[in-house]
N, C-alpha and C positions, 0 to 999 in steps of 0.2 A: 851927625853923632846920634848916637842911641839913646832912650829912655833909660833910667837908671831901673835896675834889677828888683824888683819887689819880693821879699821872700815871705810865706808864711807864717803867722805866728805859732812859736814852737811850744808846745804843754808838755809837761811830765806830768803821768797821772800815776798816783801812787796808793795802791788799795791791797788787799791780800785777798779780797773776794775776787775770784775771777770773772761770775755774772756784772759785776760792778764795770771792772776794768773793760769787759766784753762793750757793754751799754755806752760808756762814757765814750770808748776810744771811735766807735762806730758813729756816733753822734758827732763827735768832734771833727773827726775824717771827712765827713759829709758837710761840714761848714767850712771847710777850707782851710783847718789846723793842721799842723805839721806835728804828730802826737808820738810820744813814747811812752811806754808803761814798766811799771817795776811793781814786784809783790811782795816787797818787803823793804826793810831800812838798807842792808847792804847792798842791795840792786838799784835802790833809789840813790844811795851815796855815790856807788860807780858811775851812773849816769850823770848824776850833775856834775862830779867833778871831770868827766870827759866830755861833757856837752855842754851850751849854753842854753837855758831855757826863759824865757819870758813869762811864764807864770807855772808853777807846780799846785794842783789840787791833789790833795794826801788826806786819807784819813787817820785818825789818831792812834788807833789799835791796828799795828800791821802784821801782828801774830798772835798765837793763842795764849799768849801772855798777857797780863793785865796793867802790862807799863805801856805808856801812850810814846811808842817809838816815834810816830809822827812830830811830836813834840820835840824830840831830838834832831829830826829832820828838819825842822822848821829852822832850829837855832844852829844848826850847821850851814844851812843855806844863808844866815844873815852872817855868818862869820866868814868875812873875806868875800873877794871876787865879786863879778856883778850880782846883784841880787834880784831873783826873782820875784814877782808878784806870788802870793801865797793865798790860797783858799784852803782853810780846813773844812774838810766834808766828812760828818762824824755822826754816828749814834751817841756819842757822849753828851750829855745834856748838863753837866755839871757848870754853874755859874762861876766858878772857883778855875775850873780847867779853861774855859773859854776866855776868861780876864787874863789867865797867864798866858794863853795863845796869843792875846791881843798883843801884851806886854811885851810880848817874845817877837813883835814883827809880823803878825798874821794879819793879811789884808780884809779876811773876811771869816766868819766861824758861821758853818750851816750845818744845820741838822739833818740827817738822813730820813727818809726820803727828800730830796728836791725836784722839782720839774726840770726837765733837760732845759727847756726854751729858757726859765728863768737863769739857770746855771752858767749858760751861754750868756745870757744879756750882762750878767754880771763881770764873768770873761771879756766880754767884749768892753765895756764900761772901764775895768781895770786896767785895761790895755789900749784906751783910749781908740778902738777902733769904730767902723760904721754898723751899722744893726746887720743883723743874720740875713742872707740872701734867703729870698721867699723859696726858692727851688735848690732843695738838698738834693743830695746824689745817694738815694738811697741803698746803694750797691758797693759804697765806698770799700777800698780793699781794706781787710784788717791786717795790722803789723805785729800788734803785741801778742804777746805768747799766753 
């Protein structure tokens, strides 16, 4: 009898800024996570419809507009199907926006910038995972566009 197969926790990272996607993807791949990235709302919705994620890290503003597209993503993720945990990671510091995000089901609302190790600790806590391994692979392959 073989041991049950374990899979890596699946993350969807959504941000319109390439450097942020690169940093988060590289960091979390090095921590053993299975990572997908989206640069905007349409791509994020398509990925969320096609795949199942354990946790989503999303910015509120996903384009040049002032619309909080990340809030729409959050509401759509909470509308039917399996519900991933959601962390809003944004530069928007409005108390009203934070309250709205939490009312719509965000598990956490963090302000940019955040230390990566602290963000990972929160991700691991939300997913009930053990602490991060001490030895990370700095040369993890990059997969997101």
